[in-house]
N, C-alpha and C positions, 0 to 999 in steps of 0.2 A: 505492499500500501505508499510504503513511503519514497519508494522507485516511481511509481506511477506521479506522484505527489511532484516529486522535485524536478521531471519529463515537462508537466503541466506546466509547474512556471517555467522552468528555462522557454518551452515552444512561444511560449506568453509576450516572456522577454524578448523573445526576436519577433514574433509579432510589431511590439513595441519601437524595437528599432528597423523594422521593417518599414512599413506605416513614419515614424520618422523621416526616415527618409528620404519615402517616397513625394510629404512633403516640403524636405529639404529642394529636390530636386524641382516640385511645382514651380516654390519661389524664384529660384536662380535663372528656369525656365521666361517666366514673368516678365522677370528683370531684362535680360538681353530683346527681346519681343519691344518690353516699351522701350529701352535706347535706343531700338534697333526703327522705329514711330518716331523717338522725335529727334532722326540727323539724318531719316530719310527723305528727298526734295525731289521730284522728276526734273530733269531738266531742264524743260519749258518755262517754270518757276521762275529758277538760277536765269536763269537769259531773258527770265521779264522783268529781273530789277537792276536799273540802272544807277553809275555814280552819281549821284549829287539826287537822288531818293530821295525822301522825310524815312529816319529811319520807324517810326511808329508805323506808314504804309507799309514800308517792307520787313519786317516783324510778323507786321497781322495775316500777310502770306503763306507764311512760311511754318512750320515748329520751328520748338526753345531748341534745338539741338544746344543745351541742354542733359551733356551725359556722362559719365565716368568711361568714355571713347576716348573724348576731347583730346587724353594727351594720347592715345594711340594715333588721330586723325593731323593730328599739329605733325606729327615726323614727317617730313621729307616738306614739310614746305617752305615755301620763301618765310623771310623775319618779317614779325608785323609791324603794319607803323606805328610809330611811335604815341603814341598819347590816345591809341584807340583802342578802343575792346572788339571781341571780334569771335565772333558763334565758326563753327564746325559743321558740314556736312559729306553724306554722300548718294550716288547717282542712284536715285530708286523708282530706275527705268524699269524693270525686269528683267533689260536682256545682259546689261553687261551693272546688275548690280553688282556694286558698293564698291569698280576700277576709281572710279573718281572723288576724290575730295573736293567739296567747296566749300572757300573759307568768305565771308564777309566779315568785311572792317567800317567801322561806324566811329563817328568820331566828330560831336557839336553836334549829334540831332541827323545825322543826315548817312548814306552808305557810299565811307571815304574809299574805299577798294573789295573789289568781288575778285578774285585767284579762280583759278582748278592747277589742281595735280595729281600725278596719276598716287592711288593707294601703296604707301613700301608698305 
């Protein structure tokens, strides 16, 4: 009887650990999908904004660009203009998704620079 009880306890612990692992995996996947949604834009949306456009108008057309992937997207790109605030996005057109980085830099309430470069 004691052996049976020990086996049930062991199976219960394994079940709890398995469920916790599945929850952690689901949480991680949702974070990655959320980050992708915040950084993916269509190339047409990037082409539609022009240097000199108001920052509020440009940001209203695009996702936030704010994610944990920002550091990886910065790699391989040109230096940021002094005194500007930049946002990074990836190509989300489906065909060559993620191969191109789009960087938009804002200064004094306007789009100061837009640059695209290959993802490294």
